[in-house]
N, C-alpha and C positions, 0 to 999 in steps of 0.2 A: 378668517373668520371666527377661528376658535380665539384668537388674542381680543378681539371686539367681544365676544360673549362673556370671556372673562373679566374683561375691564368693566363692563356692565353689572355682572354678578359682583363684582368687588365694591363697587360703586353702592350698590343694594345693601350688601353686607355693612358697609359702612353706616348706612342708617340706621344701624340697630345701636340705639344711644343706651348703652347698659345701664347708667346712673338712673336714667329714666325708669326702665325696666326693673333693677333693684330696688329704687325708690318705693314704686309702684307694690311690688310683691312682697318685700321683706319688711317695708316702713310704713306702708299705707300712705305714703307722701308722694307729691309731685314736686320733685326737685327743681323742674323748670320756673316753680312759683316761690321757692325759699332760697336763701341768701343771694347769690350772683345771678341765679336764674339759668347759669350755664350748666348743662347735662354732661359733664365730666368728672372725673374722678376727685379732683381738687375740691369742688363744690359740694360733692358727695360726701367726703371727709368731714368738711367743715359743718354741714347740716345734719349729716346722719351718723357720723363717728368713723373711726378707723376701719371697721369692718366693710362698711360702703365703701370707704376710699380703695381699699386692698380689693376687693371684689370687682369694682368696676376698674380699677387700673389693669387687673389680670385679664378680664374678658375683653376690654377694649383693645389690649394689648395681643390678644389672641387673634383679633379680626386681621391686625397685619400680620402676623405671623401664619395663619391658617392659608391666607390668600397667596402668600409668597411661598409657601411649600407646595401648593397647588401648581403654580407657577413652574416651580423646578421640576416637579413631577411630570409637567407637560414637557420639559426639556427647554425651557424658554431662557435665553440669555439673561444675563443679570439686568442690563438697560430694561429688558419687558418686565423683569421682576419687580423694579422700580417705578416702571409704570402702574404696575398694580398697586404698590404701595400709595403713588399718587391718587389713584382712583378711589381706594377705600378709605384714604385720609378725606378726600373731596366728599365723598358721601357721609363721613362723621360730623364734619364741618359744615356742610351745605345740604342735610338730608331733606329730600323732597317730600317725604312723609310728615315731616315737621315744619314745613314752610320755610324750608332753606335755614333754619335757625337750629345748630348742632353744637357741639363741644368745640375744643380748639385743638384737637388731635395729636396732642403729646404722646398720650399711651399708643395709640395706633401707630405713631411715628416710630416709636421706640421698638414696639413689637414688630413692624416690617423691617426696621434697619437690623434688628437682631437677627431676622431670619435671611436677610440678603447677605449680610457680613458682620459678624458678632465683633471683628476687632475694631470695626468703625464705633459700635457702640462702647467699647471699652476705652477707645480715644477720646469720646465725648464725655465719659463719664469722668476721666482723669482731668480734661479740661475745664469740666465743671469745678471739680476739686481745687483746681489753680485759680479760677476765674472769681468763685464766691467769696474769699476773704478780701478780694479788691472791690468787688462790686456792692458786696453786703445786701443782695436783694436775689432771692431765690429764683425768681420768675426771669430776671434779666441774665443771671448766671447761666441758667439752664438753656434758654434759649440761644444765649450765645455761644454755649458750647456745642448744642445741636446744629447751630447755621455752620459751624466748621465741619460738618460732616462731608460735604462734598470733597473740601480739600484732604481730609482723612483718607476718603475711599480714592481718591487719586493717588494720594501717597502710597496706598497699599496696592494698588491693581495698575496703574498708570494706564488707565483705559479711558478714553473720552466718552463714550456714549453713555456710560453709566454714571459718570462724573456730570454730564450735562444733565440727565434726568434728575439726579439727586439734587442739583442747583433749584430744578422746578419744584420738587419736594419740599425744600427748604423754605423756598420763596412762597409756597402756600402756607406753610407753618408760620413765617413771620408775618405774613398778612393777616393771619387768624389771630396773632398775638400783637398786632401792631397798638392797641390801646393799653397793653401792659407794658411795654418798654419806657423806659426812661426817656423823659422829654416829649412824649405823646400822651400826656393825660388830657383828656378833654377831646380827643380826636373823633 
């Protein structure tokens, strides 16, 4: 029962789209009506500046971190911690309070993965640095590096349950970015 309650809470926490809150409170703008309309850190940065980007990124990442820390405090296994990451990302990407039109989940993914296993984040940062010169596209290199997270996680832990859930988390991330990936323009 406590797992179900935590997953529901994670989803609802994900519904708090910080670019929307920061845009309205600090800048008097509705970020959903500006730039790409995406209520995430990248659009906040483009439309409202570096401060909005940094604040949005940090608070959206904190959503992932906090929910995983709560799961750890409750003594949940790593695969359940990753289920919490999946739930908070689902809430961020498909928020019920915004008619299921949210952000793309990158900041929340990074925060959640950082709390679950910081070495996985270190691995995908290195992968990004290796891929970027070849792909010459920030989004493609970033999403590709993050997509390798289950492989890094398995390499570090040799555990299948969390690797399987990490695959689900990455599939959600890739689905949210399907329009941004090379070869998918106009999807």
